[in-house]
C-alpha positions in Angstrom: -36.1 2.9 -62.5 -39.3 3.7 -64.3 -40.6 0.3 -65.3 -43.8 1.8 -66.7 -42.8 4.6 -69.0 -46.2 5.1 -70.7 -46.2 8.6 -72.0 -42.5 9.1 -71.5 -41.5 7.0 -74.5 -43.6 9.0 -77.0 -41.2 12.0 -76.7 -38.3 9.6 -76.9 -39.7 7.9 -80.0 -40.3 11.3 -81.8 -36.7 12.4 -81.0 -35.2 9.1 -82.0 -37.1 9.2 -85.3 -35.8 12.7 -86.1 -32.3 11.7 -85.2 -32.5 8.6 -87.4 -33.9 10.6 -90.3 -31.0 13.1 -90.0 -28.6 10.1 -90.0 -30.1 8.8 -93.2 -30.1 12.3 -94.9 -26.5 13.1 -94.0 -25.3 9.6 -94.9 -26.8 10.0 -98.4 -25.2 13.3 -98.8 -21.8 11.8 -97.8 -22.3 9.0 -100.3 -22.9 11.5 -103.1 -19.6 13.3 -102.1 -17.7 10.0 -102.1 -19.1 9.1 -105.5 -18.0 12.5 -106.9 -14.5 12.0 -105.3 -15.0 15.3 -103.4 -13.9 16.2 -99.9 -16.3 18.1 -97.7 -15.4 21.5 -96.4 -14.4 21.5 -92.7 -17.6 23.1 -91.5 -19.8 20.8 -93.6 -17.9 17.7 -92.5 -18.0 18.5 -88.8 -21.7 19.3 -89.0 -22.7 16.2 -91.0 -20.5 14.0 -88.8 -22.8 14.8 -85.9 -25.5 12.9 -87.6 -23.9 10.4 -89.9 -21.6 9.2 -87.1 -24.6 7.6 -85.4 -23.7 8.8 -82.0 -26.8 11.0 -81.5 -28.8 7.9 -82.1 -26.5 5.9 -79.7 -27.1 8.6 -77.1 -30.9 8.1 -77.5 -30.4 4.4 -77.1 -28.6 5.1 -73.7 -32.0 6.4 -72.5 -33.6 3.1 -73.7 -31.0 0.9 -72.2 -30.9 2.7 -68.8 -34.7 3.4 -68.7 -33.6 7.0 -68.3 -36.5 8.5 -70.2 -35.7 12.2 -70.4 -38.8 14.4 -70.4 -39.0 17.1 -73.0 -38.0 19.9 -70.7 -34.9 18.0 -69.6 -33.9 16.5 -72.9 -33.7 20.0 -74.4 -31.5 21.4 -71.7 -28.0 22.5 -73.0 -26.3 20.3 -70.4 -28.1 17.2 -71.8 -27.9 18.1 -75.5 -24.2 18.9 -75.1 -23.5 15.4 -73.7 -24.7 13.9 -77.0 -22.7 16.4 -79.0 -19.5 15.6 -77.0 -20.1 11.9 -77.3 -20.5 12.4 -81.1 -17.5 14.6 -81.5 -15.1 12.5 -79.4 -16.2 9.2 -80.9 -16.4 10.1 -84.6 -13.2 12.1 -84.5 -11.4 9.2 -82.7 -12.8 6.9 -85.3 -11.4 9.2 -88.0 -8.1 9.2 -86.3 -7.9 5.4 -86.0 -9.2 4.8 -89.6 -7.2 7.6 -91.3 -4.5 5.4 -92.8 -6.9 2.9 -94.2 -9.3 5.4 -95.5 -6.6 7.7 -97.0 -5.2 4.6 -98.8 -8.6 4.0 -100.3 -9.0 7.6 -101.4 -11.9 8.2 -98.9 -12.4 11.9 -98.3 -14.9 11.3 -95.4 -12.3 11.6 -92.7 -11.4 14.6 -90.5 -7.7 14.2 -91.1 -8.3 14.2 -94.9 -10.5 17.3 -94.5 -7.9 19.1 -92.5 -5.1 18.3 -94.8 -7.2 19.2 -97.9 -8.9 22.4 -96.7 -6.9 23.7 -93.7 -3.5 23.2 -95.3 -2.3 21.0 -92.4 0.4 18.4 -92.8 -0.6 14.8 -92.0 1.2 15.0 -88.6 -0.4 18.4 -87.8 -3.9 17.0 -88.7 -3.4 14.0 -86.5 -2.1 16.1 -83.6 -5.1 18.5 -84.0 -7.5 15.6 -83.9 -5.9 14.2 -80.8 -6.2 17.6 -79.1 -9.9 17.9 -80.2 -10.8 14.4 -79.0 -9.1 15.0 -75.6 -10.9 18.4 -75.2 -14.2 16.7 -76.0 -13.6 13.9 -73.5 -12.7 16.4 -70.8 -15.8 18.4 -71.4 -18.0 15.3 -71.5 -16.6 14.1 -68.2 -17.3 17.6 -66.7 -20.8 17.5 -68.0 -21.4 14.0 -66.7 -20.3 15.1 -63.2 -22.5 18.2 -63.4 -25.6 16.1 -64.4 -25.9 15.0 -60.8 -27.4 18.4 -60.0 -30.1 18.0 -62.6 -33.5 16.3 -62.0 -33.8 12.6 -62.3 -33.0 10.7 -64.6 -30.2 13.1 -65.9 -27.5 11.5 -63.8 -28.4 8.0 -64.9 -28.4 9.1 -68.5 -25.1 10.9 -68.1 -23.6 7.8 -66.5 -24.7 5.8 -69.5 -23.2 8.3 -72.0 -19.9 8.2 -70.0 -19.9 4.4 -70.1 -20.7 4.3 -73.8 -17.9 6.8 -74.6 -15.4 4.9 -72.5 -16.3 1.6 -74.1 -16.1 3.0 -77.6 -12.7 4.5 -76.9 -11.4 1.3 -75.4 -12.8 -0.7 -78.4 -11.3 1.6 -81.0 -7.9 1.4 -79.4 -7.8 -2.4 -79.6 -10.0 -3.6 -82.4 -8.5 -5.2 -85.5 -10.9 -3.1 -87.6 -8.4 -0.2 -87.7 -5.3 -2.3 -88.4 -3.3 -1.1 -91.4 -1.9 -4.5 -92.0 -3.8 -7.8 -91.8 -3.5 -9.7 -88.5 -1.2 -12.7 -88.5 
């Protein structure tokens, strides 16, 4: 591992700052929609969720945690940027799936199931099924991309392993946490 990342972290810091700013901007836009009682269009929701879901920032933190500082030419490669996108989609959509009942009960329109039932005319069951299919497709693609990262220059494989571990941990946590319980724990 690169224990002396002088020069390498400057690129990371600039990217992390841009990602965090996008997170704040999309979060404020979502708050405005919530305050208005509106439900985003499907395209707007999916795009904003990339940023306000926090997973692009989490992917940047994978670099920090694994000292897998991606140089500019590597961090911009589609294989690498797509890993963060797949992490974001799978994690935020799974979050929407697990939190749907609670958020719908509170009238929250910031949930993919609510968006799909509102704007795509899907029933609740169809929306949930669609989200499960989408999450599964994203996880399969992420797994494929993580395997393919071994052929890229160092530290791509280390970064991909970190993204895979984060994704797995998030899915495991979401499946078992009381946060998404629809009834209080006894």
